[in-house]
C-alpha positions as CSV (number, residue, x, y, z in Angstrom):
1,M,-86.4,33.5,37.2
2,F,-89.2,35.7,35.9
3,T,-92.5,36.1,37.7
4,D,-95.7,37.6,36.6
5,E,-99.4,37.9,37.2
6,L,-100.4,34.5,35.9
7,G,-98.5,32.4,38.5
8,Q,-100.6,31.6,41.5
9,G,-104.4,31.8,40.8
10,G,-107.2,34.3,40.3
11,N,-106.2,37.4,42.3
12,V,-102.5,37.9,42.1
13,T,-100.2,40.8,41.8
14,D,-97.8,41.9,39.0
15,G,-94.3,40.7,39.3
16,P,-91.1,42.3,38.0
17,D,-91.7,41.1,34.5
18,N,-95.1,42.8,34.3
19,S,-96.7,42.3,30.9
20,A,-97.7,45.9,30.6
21,G,-95.0,48.0,32.2
22,H,-94.4,49.3,35.6
23,H,-97.3,50.1,37.9
24,G,-95.8,51.2,41.2
25,G,-97.3,48.3,43.1
26,A,-100.8,48.7,41.6
27,R,-103.0,45.6,42.0
28,E,-105.8,44.2,39.9
29,N,-107.9,41.1,39.5
30,L,-106.8,39.1,36.5
31,V,-109.7,36.9,35.4
32,Q,-108.6,33.4,36.0
33,L,-110.8,30.2,36.5
34,I,-108.1,27.5,36.1
35,T,-104.7,27.9,37.7
36,P,-101.5,26.7,35.9
37,G,-101.7,23.6,38.1
38,G,-105.1,22.7,36.8
39,E,-107.1,23.7,39.9
40,R,-110.6,25.2,39.3
41,V,-110.9,28.5,41.2
42,S,-114.0,30.5,41.8
43,H,-114.7,34.0,40.5
44,P,-117.7,35.9,41.7
45,Q,-118.4,37.6,38.4
46,Y,-117.3,35.1,35.7
47,D,-118.3,31.7,37.1
48,A,-121.8,32.2,35.9
49,W,-120.7,32.7,32.3
50,V,-119.3,29.1,32.1
51,R,-121.6,27.3,34.5
52,D,-123.2,25.5,31.5
53,V,-119.9,24.0,30.3
54,S,-120.3,20.3,30.8
55,D,-117.6,17.7,31.4
56,E,-118.0,16.6,27.8
57,Q,-117.5,20.1,26.6
58,L,-114.3,20.4,28.7
59,G,-113.1,17.3,26.9
60,S,-113.9,19.0,23.6
61,L,-112.0,22.1,24.5
62,Y,-109.0,20.0,25.4
63,E,-109.3,18.3,22.0
64,D,-109.5,21.7,20.3
65,L,-106.3,22.9,22.0
66,V,-104.4,19.7,21.1
67,V,-105.6,19.7,17.5
68,I,-104.7,23.3,16.7
69,R,-101.3,22.9,18.3
70,R,-100.8,19.9,16.0
71,I,-101.9,21.9,13.0
72,D,-99.3,24.5,14.0
73,T,-96.6,22.0,14.5
74,E,-97.3,20.4,11.1
75,A,-97.4,23.7,9.3
76,T,-94.1,24.7,10.9
77,A,-92.5,21.5,9.8
78,L,-93.9,22.0,6.3
79,Q,-92.2,25.4,6.1
80,R,-88.9,24.0,7.3
81,Q,-89.2,21.4,4.6
82,G,-89.7,24.0,1.9
83,E,-93.4,23.3,1.3
84,L,-94.5,26.7,2.7
85,G,-92.9,30.0,2.2
86,L,-93.6,31.3,5.7
87,W,-95.7,30.4,8.8
88,P,-96.8,32.4,11.8
89,P,-96.8,30.0,14.8
90,L,-99.5,30.3,17.5
91,L,-97.7,28.0,20.0
92,G,-98.8,29.0,23.5
93,Q,-101.8,31.1,22.4
94,E,-104.2,28.2,21.9
95,A,-106.5,28.9,24.9
96,A,-107.0,32.5,23.9
97,Q,-108.1,31.5,20.4
98,I,-110.2,28.5,21.3
99,G,-111.9,30.0,24.4
100,S,-113.0,33.1,22.4
101,A,-113.9,31.3,19.1
102,R,-116.0,28.7,20.8
103,A,-118.1,31.5,22.5
104,L,-119.2,32.9,19.1
105,R,-122.4,32.2,17.3
106,D,-122.4,31.2,13.6
107,D,-123.7,34.6,12.6
108,D,-121.0,36.6,14.4
109,F,-118.2,37.8,12.1
110,V,-114.5,37.4,12.7
111,F,-111.8,39.8,11.5
112,S,-108.4,38.4,12.3
113,S,-104.7,39.0,11.9
114,Y,-102.4,36.3,10.4
115,R,-101.9,34.2,13.6
116,E,-105.5,33.2,14.3
117,N,-105.4,29.8,12.6
118,G,-107.1,28.3,15.7
119,V,-110.0,30.6,15.3
120,A,-110.2,29.7,11.6
121,Y,-110.3,26.0,12.6
122,C,-113.2,26.7,14.9
123,R,-115.0,28.6,12.2
124,G,-114.8,25.6,9.9
125,V,-112.2,26.8,7.4
126,D,-110.9,24.0,5.3
127,L,-107.4,23.1,6.5
128,S,-105.9,23.4,3.0
129,D,-107.4,26.9,2.7
130,I,-105.5,28.0,5.9
131,L,-102.2,27.1,4.1
132,K,-102.9,28.6,0.6
133,V,-101.5,32.0,1.2
134,W,-98.4,30.7,3.0
135,R,-97.7,28.4,0.1
136,G,-98.1,31.2,-2.4
137,N,-101.0,29.6,-4.2
138,A,-103.6,32.4,-3.6
139,S,-104.0,36.0,-2.5
140,A,-106.6,34.9,0.1
141,G,-107.5,31.5,1.5
142,W,-111.3,31.2,1.6
143,D,-114.6,32.8,0.9
144,P,-115.3,34.9,4.1
145,Y,-119.1,34.5,3.8
146,T,-119.1,30.7,3.9
147,V,-117.6,30.8,7.4
148,N,-118.3,34.4,8.6
149,M,-114.6,35.0,9.0
150,A,-112.6,37.4,6.9
151,T,-109.3,36.2,5.4
152,P,-106.3,37.1,7.5
153,Q,-105.1,40.7,7.5
154,I,-101.4,41.1,7.1
155,I,-101.4,44.9,7.5
156,I,-101.0,45.3,11.3
157,G,-104.2,46.5,12.9
158,A,-106.2,47.2,9.7
159,Q,-108.7,44.5,10.6
160,T,-110.0,46.5,13.5
161,L,-111.3,49.2,11.2
162,H,-113.0,46.5,9.1
163,A,-114.6,45.0,12.2
164,T,-115.9,48.3,13.4
165,G,-117.4,49.2,10.0
166,Y,-119.0,45.7,9.8
167,A,-120.4,46.2,13.3
168,M,-121.9,49.6,12.3
169,G,-123.6,47.7,9.5
170,I,-125.0,45.2,12.0
171,Q,-126.5,48.2,13.8
172,N,-128.1,49.6,10.6
173,D,-129.6,46.1,9.9
174,G,-131.1,45.9,13.3
175,A,-129.4,42.5,13.9
176,D,-128.0,41.2,17.2
177,S,-124.8,39.5,15.8
178,V,-121.4,40.8,16.8
179,A,-118.1,41.5,15.1
180,I,-114.9,40.4,16.8
181,T,-111.4,41.5,15.8
182,Y,-108.1,39.9,16.9
183,F,-104.8,41.6,17.1
184,G,-101.6,41.5,19.1
185,D,-100.1,43.8,21.7
186,G,-97.9,45.5,19.1
187,A,-100.9,46.5,17.0
188,T,-102.2,48.6,19.8
189,S,-99.6,51.2,18.9
190,E,-101.0,51.5,15.4
191,G,-103.3,54.4,14.4
192,D,-105.8,52.0,12.8
193,V,-106.6,50.3,16.1
194,N,-107.0,53.6,17.9
195,E,-109.2,55.1,15.2
196,A,-111.4,52.0,15.2
197,M,-111.9,52.3,18.9
198,V,-112.9,55.9,18.5
199,F,-115.6,55.0,16.0
200,A,-116.7,52.0,17.9
201,A,-117.1,54.0,21.1
202,S,-118.8,57.0,19.4
203,F,-121.4,54.8,17.7
204,Q,-121.6,52.1,20.5
205,S,-121.1,49.5,17.8
206,P,-121.3,45.8,18.6
207,V,-117.7,44.9,18.3
208,I,-115.2,43.1,20.5
209,F,-111.5,44.2,20.4
210,F,-109.6,41.0,21.3
211,C,-106.0,41.7,22.0
212,Q,-103.7,38.7,22.5
213,N,-100.9,40.2,24.6
214,N,-98.2,37.6,23.8
215,H,-95.5,39.9,25.3
216,W,-93.5,40.4,22.1
217,A,-94.2,42.5,19.0
218,I,-91.5,40.7,17.0
219,S,-88.5,41.6,19.1
220,E,-90.0,44.5,21.1
221,P,-91.2,43.6,24.7
222,V,-94.7,44.9,25.5
223,R,-93.4,46.7,28.6
224,L,-91.4,49.0,26.3
225,Q,-94.4,50.2,24.3
226,S,-97.0,50.3,27.1
227,H,-96.3,51.5,30.6
228,I,-99.8,50.7,31.7
229,R,-101.8,47.6,31.3
230,I,-103.1,47.4,27.7
231,A,-106.7,46.8,28.8
232,D,-106.5,50.1,30.8
233,R,-106.1,52.0,27.5
234,A,-109.7,51.2,26.6
235,A,-111.0,53.5,29.3
236,G,-109.6,56.5,27.5
237,F,-112.0,55.7,24.6
238,G,-115.0,55.0,26.9
239,I,-114.8,51.3,26.2
240,P,-115.0,48.7,29.1
241,G,-111.7,46.7,29.4
242,I,-111.3,43.2,30.7
243,R,-107.9,41.6,31.5
244,V,-108.0,37.8,31.4
245,D,-105.6,35.0,31.8
246,G,-105.1,34.1,28.1
247,N,-103.8,30.7,28.9
248,D,-107.0,29.7,30.7
249,V,-109.5,28.6,28.1
250,L,-112.5,28.8,30.5
251,A,-111.7,32.3,31.7
252,V,-111.3,33.5,28.1
253,M,-114.6,31.9,27.2
254,A,-116.3,33.6,30.1
255,A,-114.9,37.0,29.3
256,T,-115.8,36.7,25.6
257,R,-119.4,35.6,26.5
258,E,-119.8,38.6,28.7
259,A,-118.6,40.9,26.0
260,L,-120.9,39.3,23.4
261,E,-123.9,39.6,25.7
262,R,-123.1,43.3,26.2
263,A,-122.8,43.9,22.5
264,R,-126.0,42.0,21.6
265,H,-128.1,44.1,23.9
266,G,-126.9,47.6,22.9
267,G,-124.0,47.9,25.4
268,G,-121.4,48.7,22.7
269,P,-117.9,47.5,22.3
270,T,-115.6,45.7,24.8
271,F,-111.8,45.5,24.9
272,I,-110.4,42.1,26.0
273,E,-106.7,41.8,26.8
274,A,-105.8,38.1,26.9
275,V,-102.5,37.9,28.7
276,T,-100.6,35.0,27.1
277,Y,-97.2,34.2,25.6
278,R,-95.8,33.5,22.2
279,M,-93.7,30.5,22.9
280,G,-92.4,30.2,19.3
281,P,-91.0,32.7,16.9
282,H,-92.9,35.6,15.5
283,T,-92.8,33.8,12.2
284,T,-90.6,31.0,10.9
285,A,-88.3,33.8,9.6
286,D,-87.6,35.0,13.1
287,D,-85.1,33.8,15.7
288,P,-86.4,34.7,19.2
289,T,-83.3,33.4,20.9
290,R,-81.6,36.7,19.7
291,Y,-83.8,38.8,21.9
292,R,-85.6,36.6,24.5
293,D,-84.2,35.2,27.7
294,A,-84.5,31.4,27.9
295,N,-85.6,31.7,31.5
296,E,-88.7,33.7,30.5
297,L,-89.7,30.9,28.0
298,E,-89.2,28.3,30.8
299,D,-91.5,30.2,33.2
300,W,-94.3,30.5,30.6
301,A,-93.9,26.9,29.6
302,A,-95.1,26.1,33.2
303,K,-98.3,27.9,32.4
304,D,-98.9,26.0,29.2
305,P,-102.7,26.2,28.2
306,I,-102.9,22.5,27.2
307,A,-101.2,21.2,30.4
308,R,-103.6,23.5,32.4
309,I,-106.9,22.0,31.1
310,K,-105.3,18.6,31.1
311,G,-104.6,19.1,34.8
312,L,-108.2,20.1,35.4
313,L,-109.5,17.0,33.6
314,E,-107.2,14.8,35.7
315,R,-108.5,16.5,39.0
316,K,-112.1,15.8,37.9
317,G,-111.3,12.2,36.9
318,L,-112.2,12.9,33.3
319,L,-108.9,12.2,31.6
320,T,-109.7,8.7,30.6
321,E,-107.7,6.4,28.2
322,Q,-110.7,6.7,25.8
323,L,-110.5,10.5,25.8
324,E,-106.7,10.5,25.3
325,A,-107.0,8.0,22.5
326,R,-109.8,10.1,20.8
327,V,-107.8,13.3,21.0
328,A,-104.6,11.7,19.7
329,A,-106.5,10.1,16.8
330,K,-108.1,13.4,15.9
331,A,-104.8,15.2,16.0
332,D,-103.1,12.5,13.9
333,A,-105.9,12.7,11.3
334,V,-105.8,16.5,11.1
335,A,-102.0,16.4,10.7
336,R,-102.3,14.0,7.8
337,E,-104.9,16.2,6.2
338,V,-102.8,19.3,6.6
339,R,-99.8,17.7,5.0
340,A,-101.7,16.0,2.2
341,G,-103.6,19.2,1.4
342,C,-100.4,21.2,1.3
343,I,-98.3,18.9,-0.8
344,N,-101.1,18.1,-3.2
345,M,-102.3,21.6,-3.6
346,P,-102.6,22.4,-7.4
347,D,-100.4,25.3,-8.7
348,P,-102.4,28.4,-9.7
349,Q,-102.8,29.0,-13.4
350,P,-101.3,32.2,-14.9
351,L,-104.6,34.0,-15.5
352,D,-105.7,33.2,-11.9
353,I,-104.0,36.4,-10.9
354,F,-107.0,38.3,-12.4
355,K,-109.6,36.4,-10.4
356,H,-111.3,37.9,-7.3
357,V,-109.8,41.4,-7.8
358,Y,-113.1,43.1,-8.1
359,S,-116.6,41.9,-7.0
360,T,-118.1,43.1,-10.3
361,P,-116.9,43.1,-13.9
362,N,-114.2,45.7,-14.6
363,S,-113.2,46.6,-18.2
364,W,-109.8,48.0,-17.2
365,L,-108.9,44.6,-15.6
366,D,-110.5,42.7,-18.5
367,R,-108.1,44.5,-21.0
368,Q,-105.1,43.6,-18.9
369,E,-106.2,40.0,-18.8
370,D,-106.7,39.9,-22.6
371,H,-103.3,41.5,-23.2
372,Y,-101.6,39.0,-20.9
373,S,-103.4,36.1,-22.4
374,R,-102.3,37.0,-25.9
375,Y,-98.8,37.6,-24.6
376,L,-98.7,34.0,-23.2
377,A,-100.2,32.6,-26.4
378,S,-97.4,34.2,-28.4
379,F,-95.0,31.6,-27.1
380,G,-96.7,29.0,-29.4
381,D,-98.7,27.1,-26.9
382,P,-102.3,27.2,-27.9
383,A,-103.3,26.7,-24.3
384,G,-100.7,29.1,-23.1
385,A,-102.9,31.3,-21.0
386,N,-104.1,28.3,-19.0
387,S,-101.0,26.1,-18.6
388,E,-97.9,26.0,-16.5
389,E,-95.8,25.7,-19.7
390,G,-97.5,28.8,-21.1
391,A,-96.5,30.7,-18.0
392,R,-92.9,29.9,-18.6
């Protein structure tokens, strides 16, 4: 069986399957407030950051975790049924996404990769809009400025540059909002991420680099690409690094709140490594059984983020029948909305390809649209440019 630093509580050592390589017996405190068994443990630095979280809010966090897992399950099923072309599952990473997203203010701005659908849910993105790109109905899913979240970035790590640039703009505006960018452990080997960190450190920009270390960059284990803890890399850029139990929603929230507070008050960037695990495939086109030991998956299933907070609620006597019924009803309703929104999504029209390419009128693009419109009309359909038949 595999062992690792998330097994037994707040201050534990790295085992042989260390998530960031070999450390020669080095020890560190991984920020953890809820053990895998659901026990609330004290942390001298981070307890204060979640002291205001009420019992009712704990129930809401539990609901969030269950709902986004249900969104993920439904979207995966839709892909398997041919309704989506592809889907990037987040199974196992729910606490990292909910804990960080629920710490943000409305005026903070999110720059994500393609897997942060839980963050999109928290930001209020319409469920159908989350699926548009994966159904092939749009180049981007939503208007970023309505929810203060950029559309998902497919290019690995590019969003870190966007977040740093946005954060520099916040500085120029004299505001106290913060940019946060999400990426995986594999992205830390990309030049874009490292360049973004150089700029963020140089200008002390209000940006949080949130790395979800899910142990696998497609089929490459994190211990191969990083022989030190990923959070320790931040020190080389002059950026404070925090290593947090990514399956512990309270610990993630506490670490994110601390980083937000630092950024809002001129303290510059923070790097958060949320140590979690991708329990599903990289995308629905991937088969993780070809490169991943089943025992490893079994060990991480015992640290499931939903089971963990459910255990805490049980210990506190808060897991009532009413709460369970409310959460189940919400998950069912969301699943129905996801499926209906996907299946009933209207097909894009032929000339829609020219929309949203530039923010201002562009004569070069206008000429292309005119030529394509006349080409479609040449097939004899007077509405050719705007109909499915005309596209054929």
